[in-house]
C-alpha positions in Angstrom: 1.6 -14.1 -57.7 3.4 -16.9 -56.0 6.1 -14.6 -54.9 3.6 -12.1 -53.5 1.9 -14.9 -51.6 5.2 -16.0 -50.1 6.1 -12.5 -49.1 2.7 -12.0 -47.5 3.1 -15.3 -45.6 6.5 -14.3 -44.4 5.3 -11.0 -43.2 2.4 -12.7 -41.3 4.9 -15.1 -39.7 7.1 -12.3 -38.6 4.0 -10.4 -37.2 2.9 -13.5 -35.3 6.3 -14.0 -33.8 6.7 -10.3 -32.9 6.1 -9.7 -29.2 3.4 -7.3 -28.0 4.6 -3.7 -27.9 3.0 -3.4 -24.4 5.0 -6.4 -23.1 8.1 -5.1 -24.8 7.9 -1.8 -22.9 7.2 -3.6 -19.6 10.2 -5.9 -20.2 12.5 -2.9 -20.8 11.3 -1.3 -17.6 11.7 -4.5 -15.6 15.3 -4.9 -16.9 16.1 -1.3 -15.9 14.8 -1.9 -12.4 16.5 -5.3 -11.9 19.8 -4.0 -13.3 19.9 -1.2 -10.7 21.8 -2.0 -7.5 20.3 1.0 -5.9 16.8 -0.5 -6.4 17.7 -3.8 -4.7 19.4 -1.9 -1.8 16.2 0.2 -1.4 14.0 -2.8 -1.5 16.1 -4.7 1.0 16.4 -1.6 3.2 12.6 -1.1 3.0 11.9 -4.7 4.0 14.3 -4.5 6.9 12.7 -1.2 8.0 9.2 -2.8 7.9 10.4 -5.7 10.0 11.9 -3.2 12.5 8.6 -1.2 12.6 6.5 -4.3 13.0 8.7 -5.4 15.9 8.7 -1.9 17.5 4.9 -1.7 17.3 4.2 -5.3 18.3 2.4 -4.1 21.5 0.8 -0.8 20.7 -1.4 -0.6 23.8 -0.9 -2.0 27.3 -3.8 -2.6 29.7 -3.8 -3.0 33.5 -6.4 -3.8 36.0 -6.3 -3.8 39.8 -7.7 -6.9 41.5 -8.5 -7.0 45.2 -7.9 -10.2 47.1 -10.7 -10.7 49.6 -9.2 -11.4 53.0 -5.7 -11.0 51.7 -5.5 -7.3 52.6 -3.6 -6.4 49.4 -4.3 -5.3 45.8 -2.8 -6.9 42.8 -2.3 -5.3 39.4 -2.7 -7.4 36.3 -1.4 -6.3 32.9 -2.0 -7.4 29.3 -1.3 -6.1 25.8 -2.8 -5.9 22.3 -0.7 -7.7 19.7 0.3 -5.3 16.9 -0.2 -8.0 14.2 -3.8 -8.8 15.3 -6.8 -7.1 13.6 -7.2 -4.7 16.5 -3.5 -4.0 16.6 -3.2 -3.4 12.9 -5.9 -0.8 13.0 -3.7 1.1 15.4 -0.4 0.7 13.5 -1.1 0.0 9.8 -1.9 3.6 8.7 1.5 4.6 10.2 3.4 1.8 8.5 1.5 2.5 5.2 3.0 6.0 5.2 6.4 4.5 4.8 5.3 2.7 1.7 3.6 5.7 0.2 6.7 7.8 0.6 8.5 5.5 -1.8 5.8 5.0 -4.4 6.0 8.4 -6.2 9.7 7.9 -6.8 9.1 4.5 -8.2 6.2 5.2 -10.6 5.8 9.0 -11.2 8.8 9.3 -13.6 7.8 6.5 -15.9 7.4 8.9 -18.8 9.0 12.1 -17.5 12.3 10.3 -17.1 12.7 10.4 -20.9 11.8 14.1 -21.0 14.4 14.9 -18.4 17.0 12.8 -20.2 16.1 14.3 -23.6 15.5 10.8 -25.0 11.7 11.5 -25.4 11.7 12.7 -29.0 14.1 9.9 -30.0 11.7 7.2 -28.7 8.7 8.9 -30.3 10.3 8.5 -33.8 10.1 4.7 -33.4 7.1 2.6 -34.5 6.2 2.1 -30.8 2.5 2.9 -30.3 1.8 5.7 -27.9 -0.6 3.7 -25.8 1.9 0.9 -25.4 4.6 3.4 -24.4 2.5 5.1 -21.7 0.7 2.0 -20.3 3.8 -0.2 -20.4 5.7 2.3 -18.3 2.8 2.6 -15.9 2.1 -1.1 -15.5 5.8 -1.9 -14.9 6.0 0.7 -12.1 2.7 -0.6 -10.7 4.0 -4.2 -10.6 7.1 -3.0 -8.7 4.9 -1.0 -6.3 2.7 -4.0 -5.7 5.9 -6.0 -4.9 6.7 -3.5 -2.2 3.2 -3.8 -0.9 3.7 -7.6 -0.7 6.9 -7.0 1.3 4.7 -5.1 3.8 2.4 -8.1 4.0 5.3 -10.5 4.4 6.8 -8.3 7.2 3.5 -8.4 9.2 3.1 -12.2 8.8 6.8 -13.0 9.2 7.5 -10.8 12.2 4.1 -11.8 13.7 5.0 -15.4 13.5 8.5 -14.8 15.0 7.0 -12.8 17.9 4.5 -15.6 18.5 7.4 -18.1 18.9 9.5 -15.9 21.1 7.0 -14.0 23.4 4.7 -15.7 25.8 1.0 -15.2 25.1 1.7 -13.4 21.8 -0.9 -14.7 19.3 0.0 -15.9 15.8 -1.3 -13.5 13.2 -4.8 -14.4 11.9 -3.9 -14.7 8.2 -7.5 -14.1 7.0 -7.8 -10.8 9.0 -4.4 -9.6 7.9 -5.2 -10.3 4.2 -8.5 -8.5 4.5 -6.9 -5.4 5.9 -4.1 -5.6 3.4 -6.5 -5.8 0.5 -8.8 -3.1 1.9 -6.1 -0.6 2.9 -2.7 -1.3 1.5 -3.6 -2.5 -2.0 -6.0 0.4 -2.9 -3.5 2.9 -1.5 -0.7 1.4 -3.6 -2.8 1.6 -6.8 -4.1 5.1 -6.0 -0.8 6.7 -5.3 0.9 5.0 -8.2 -1.8 6.0 -10.7 -2.2 9.6 -9.4 1.5 10.3 -9.4 2.1 8.7 -12.8 -0.8 10.5 -14.5 0.0 14.0 -13.1 3.7 13.7 -13.8 3.0 12.5 -17.4 0.7 15.4 -18.1 2.9 17.9 -16.2 6.5 16.6 -16.7 8.1 19.9 -15.6 6.2 19.8 -12.3 6.9 16.1 -11.5 9.0 17.0 -8.4 6.1 19.2 -7.1 3.7 16.4 -7.8 5.7 14.0 -5.6 6.0 16.5 -2.8 2.2 17.3 -2.8 1.4 13.5 -2.7 3.7 12.8 0.2 2.6 15.9 2.3 -1.1 15.3 1.6 -0.8 11.6 2.7 1.1 12.4 5.9 -1.5 15.0 6.8 -4.4 12.6 6.0 -2.9 9.5 7.7 -1.2 11.0 10.7 -1.9 14.7 11.5 -5.7 14.7 11.1 -6.3 11.4 13.0 -4.0 12.6 15.8 -6.1 15.7 16.0 -9.4 13.8 16.0 -8.2 11.0 18.3 -9.0 12.8 21.5 -12.5 13.8 20.4 -15.5 12.1 21.8 -17.4 12.8 18.6 -16.7 10.1 16.0 -15.6 11.3 12.5 -18.2 11.5 9.8 -19.2 8.2 8.3 -18.4 9.3 4.7 -14.9 10.3 5.8 -14.4 6.9 7.5 -15.6 5.1 4.4 -13.7 7.1 1.8 -10.5 8.0 3.5 -7.8 6.7 1.1 -5.0 6.9 3.8 -7.0 4.7 6.1 -6.1 6.9 9.1 -9.6 8.0 9.7 -11.0 4.6 8.6 -9.0 2.9 11.3 -10.1 5.5 13.8 -13.8 4.8 12.9 -13.3 1.0 13.3 -11.4 1.0 16.6 -14.5 1.5 18.9 -15.5 -2.1 18.0 -12.1 -3.2 19.4 -12.4 -1.3 22.7 -11.3 -3.3 25.7 -13.9 -3.2 28.5 -12.3 -5.2 31.2 -14.3 -7.9 32.9 -14.3 -7.6 36.8 -14.3 -11.4 37.1 -10.8 -11.6 35.8 -8.5 -12.8 38.5 -5.1 -13.5 36.8 -3.0 -12.3 33.8 -3.7 -15.4 31.7 -7.5 -14.7 31.9 -6.9 -11.0 31.1 -4.7 -11.8 28.1 -7.2 -14.4 26.8 -10.0 -11.8 27.1 -8.0 -9.2 25.2 -7.2 -11.8 22.6 -10.9 -12.6 22.0 -11.5 -8.9 21.3 -8.4 -8.0 19.2 -8.7 -11.0 16.8 -12.3 -10.3 15.8 -13.0 -10.2 12.1 -12.8 -6.5 11.0 -16.2 -5.0 9.9 -16.0 -4.6 6.1 -19.3 -2.8 5.7 -19.1 0.8 4.5 -15.4 1.2 3.8 -14.1 -1.9 2.0 -15.9 -1.3 -1.3 -15.2 2.5 -1.4 -11.5 1.9 -1.0 -11.4 -0.6 -3.9 -13.6 1.8 -5.9 -11.1 4.6 -5.4 -8.3 2.3 -6.7 -10.4 1.5 -9.7 -11.2 5.1 -10.4 -7.5 6.1 -10.2 -6.9 3.9 -13.3 -9.1 6.4 -15.2 -6.5 9.0 -14.5 -3.9 6.9 -16.2 -6.3 6.4 -19.1 -6.8 10.1 -19.4 -3.0 10.7 -19.3 -2.6 8.1 -22.1 -5.2 9.7 -24.3 -3.9 13.2 -23.7 -0.3 12.3 -24.3 0.9 13.5 -27.7 4.0 12.9 -29.8 5.9 16.0 -30.8 4.4 17.4 -34.0 7.7 17.6 -35.8 8.3 13.9 -35.7 5.0 12.9 -37.1 5.1 12.0 -40.8 
């Protein structure tokens, strides 16, 4: 009896010291990512490209106004610009920049499970004592964490390049951190979770169609974020409220919010400093969160249900079950 008790105690001790299977899978995935030189080059190149895009789009719109000098007999033209890293500027540029992030996410997350199928290591892994739920959720969460890291690089590029432009360009305002964070949380974060979840779930359920899943996600996002807003941009009729609120790409969402940032020039402005100050007061307004902010977060939450469905539907091969 004493021996049995000691054996039971030893087994309990080993069980307590054993790491969680979910954490073990995540650690394996993180090691794979971090050991890849290609991943680091892609992350570095992506960050550099984001900085370049933020710089190139730092003044998305220019405004000019003619001022008549009474008694001077001549007209003067004053010009100003909207800062791309202000709230009004980000609504004009963020959906375009977000496309660059979304184009990478399917390649980062979709193949979490299908990679093993393609490498023919799937059945070997399934013969281990690793729980199925830990295998699926661990692969997904590791990819999601890496995707959120890329989303943070996007945030860092906006704040970093915005601060640099503020120091080097006259009248360029420093980014309002609160406004930038609100738009990042409302537009970038839900899109990252949605695309990562959707791609992972469909590729896990349809491993032989994983390439098609990636292509469909990318094409659909480009159409929703760029093509449709471009077609609706010249229309005087605003897009439907439900479309503005529930558009996951934020292309139509930004289009619906932009009227509140319209620049109606004041005729009393007499110099460029006054003009730029007036534009600054409009472009740095707090974005209106009513209507669209909660639906975007809800879409991200619902996408987690797709991963749950994939985990429940995932089955080990029958011939390795004993």
